[in-house]
Steps between C-alpha positions, in 0.01 A plus 500: 500500500211741558139529399592832335737323258230254401252783449754686285533195275122463474466873431758480221311211341169687524663807346632294209154354446343847497753624246421196286127567528438164665223432750553126542735326745874442520635251753824602668719197571753599767825331404606367837777276368779705661329528839540271797196363683487784751517772234240322290270488803555874547397551138182299556426714804490807273211346307678310222324176407672390178857371541742402224781248553751357253695236697350175616687481831420856605139467393450181703667657803262794494196291411558281805564787741257768384133433555237743380157406363503755217846454351544421133834343407656562161801303374665739256833335420615218278403162640707189437294196411652297784372757751144527370378237746634702793298817444226463243218423744587794725506786252199689370656644182800386298637780281775316314360207305765507230495162326275215400704252704451712812126513433490120474689467829250730672217290360667189642570641848216741582201385701307820430455740211787749488452849356791550262643773280684391188837676498571653161832638385369785289830691498697202366772527765711185511540534877125483562287189535164463333313404186546697184166615355518223239578237765197611704276451200641151444480394867155637576286207380703253709493717813124546459457127560671515842216531750723592798609819324284808454680745273381833638728712283848586378806625688799682356806688622654788311876554471639700791650759265191539278395852408144621568419452132634145505303426818179614333576278200579190709198533730265586213623197303433278803148636529437447129626141522274440800203631306586278204522193724184589691307513172569128458271430799681186606389312810682568826629825348309814596810708415353811660814617686838657426785474751751763394676795654730529799617785724670689218249457220159415651344833396564428131384141548174629648455732201532194277251288694682325785262353759775364730816700578793356694648765729790455742741786565234770521376350826834593662557853371 
């Protein structure tokens, strides 16, 4: 793990933004879920400040052992309702709010406001979690009443085998759905962000408006 690798990732993101004609900001979430504590600390030492975890036990292990005043913790994986109480007060962003029952459990267990992304299954893959666009529309008014949840945006994942054209379609559809929901101006729902794009497709996601990209393997190449 070297500072050069981190700079290469940041340079690739900046390049994608330039090609997209964007002058705003994209947050790189370093997917540290496969790293042990020592390797994660090495990553932090290269300047990374946003870490993404997807397993409760590994997240808690790192949270308890790694201490840095500027770290932002992202939980990016599916979260079982029975484990909400274990992590919800320690994470800064939750990227996988995929059901109304999970939202209600977060409301019950959280002692602070949690920044959440609603996970949407735009591609319609049966293997993926998340709301369908219609389900999001139906659940939104109920979620808006939960004052421990701030819906900052939408998150989606594209199929691994998707073509560039399909990636554009999926990410653009997510952005359009976000815009449609944002127009409703519901309380606790700024809906300004889009969490989409990983190591293999983040450049297309950035072209389509991603403001958070979740990158893992590129930090090790």
